[in-house]
N, C-alpha and C positions, 0 to 999 in steps of 0.2 A: 845284793845277794839274797836277802830275805825274801824279796818278791819272787825270785826264781824258785826257791824252795816251795813256796805256796803253790806256784803254778805247776811245778814238777809233780806234786802230789795229785793233781787233777788229770795228769796224763797217764793213760794206760799203755803199757808196752808189752809186746810179744815178739819172740823170735820164732819163726815158723820153719819147720823142716819139711822141704818138698822132695825129699829123696836125694836128688842129685844137686840141689841148690837150697839156699836159705833166703828168707826175707825178714825184714824188720817191719813191724806194724805199730804205729802210734795212733791212739784214739784220744780225742779231747773235745770237750764241749766248750764252744766259744760263745760269748754273750753278744753276738751280732747276728742279724738276719742273714739267711743263706745267700741272698743276692749280693750283700756287701762282702761276704767271705769269698764268693766266686769272683767278684771284681778284683779283689786283692790278689788273686792268683792269675787272672787272665787279662787284666787291663794294663797295657804297656805304660800308662801314665801312673797307675797306682803301684805296680810291682816294685819300682825302685824305692818306694817309701819304706819298705820293710825287708825286701829280699835282695834285689840286685837289679842293675840296669839291663834290660833286654834289648836285643836287636834281632830282627828277622820277621817271619811271617806267622801270625797267630791264627792258624787254620789247620785242620787235619791235613797231614802230609807236609806241613810247613816246618821249617827249622828255626829254632830260637837259640841264640847264644847269650848266656847270662854272664855278666861281669859281677862276680860275687866277692870282689876284692881279695881274691886268692891268687897264688902265683900262676895258675892256669885257668883258661876259660872253661865253662861248663856248656856243653852243646846238647840240646834236646830236640827230638823230632816228635811232633804231636801225632800220636797214634789213634787216639779216640777223644772225642769231646762231645759231651751231652750236657749242655748248660741247664741248670746250675748244679748238677749232681756228680759228674764224672769227668775227670781229665786224666788221660794216660799218656805218658811220654817215655821216650828212651832217655837215658841219662849217661852222658860221657864226660868225665872230668879229665881234661888234658888228653894224654895218650893212654889213660887207663882203659880197661875193657868197658864195654857198653852194658848197661843194666836197664831196668824199667822202673818207673815210679808211677803209682796210681793214687790219685786223690779222689776220695769219695766224700760227698757232703750230703747231709740229711737234715731236714728241718727238725728242730727240737724245741718246741714251745716258741719262745721269742728269741731263741738262739739257734745255733747250728752245731751238729756233731760232725767233726772232721775225722776222717780216717785216712792215713797216709801210709802206703805200703811200698817199700823199696825191695824189688825182686832181683833174683839172679846173683845173689852173693854166694861165693864158693864155700864159705865156712860160717859157723855161728859167730865167730869173732868179727868177721867182716860185716856181717849183718848187724851186730851190736854197734860197730863203728858207724855204719850209715845211719842207724837209728839215733845215735848220739849227735850226729851232725844235724839231723832233722829236728832234734829236740831244740837246738839253738834257733833254727828257723821258725819253728812253731811258737817259741817264746817271743821272738821278734814280732811275729804276726799278731799274737795276742796283745802285746803292748801297743802295736799300731791300732788295732781295732778298739782298744780302750782309751786311745788318746794319750798314751804314755810315751815318753821318749824311748828310742831303741836302746837295748842293753849296750853298755859301753865297757869294753875291756873286762868282761866277766870271765873268770876262770870257772868253768862248770865242774862240779864234783864228779868223781867216778860214779857211774850209774849202773855198773854191772849187777849190783844186787837188785835193781828195780826191773830188770828184764827177765821175763819168764819164758821158758821153752815150751812150745806147743807142737805136737806131732802134726805132720801134714795131712 
């Protein structure tokens, strides 16, 4: 649990008000080269090591189904892909409504700055919830990139105090 708290302090969080919808934005510097971070998100052989098992077509217009060990599958359609800096997908968990997720990567010295924004949330609370879910994923990614085991059975603390509201 202590390792999570150290990592959580290095993650910047924002809730963004877009007028008729909200988004959650997470920003974190990772100590790995951009090519390695990109491969972690887009290589079907690497993705299961930290996020979930994918099936489908990894190309713009392709559909990926992720097994995230949840009761329902997550289905994504790749909307944009500009290696190694931008990946935008739709995001549908089970029968819930569709939203979009945008991953932006930038070289940062010998590491990478990751920005992940989850769009089309209907309320600030929904955006906060998607952000909290992505916190777990980014923590798993950071552990993977550092050669640490994945987090196991961690109960994450309420992070409402860490999210700031930003006007659109």
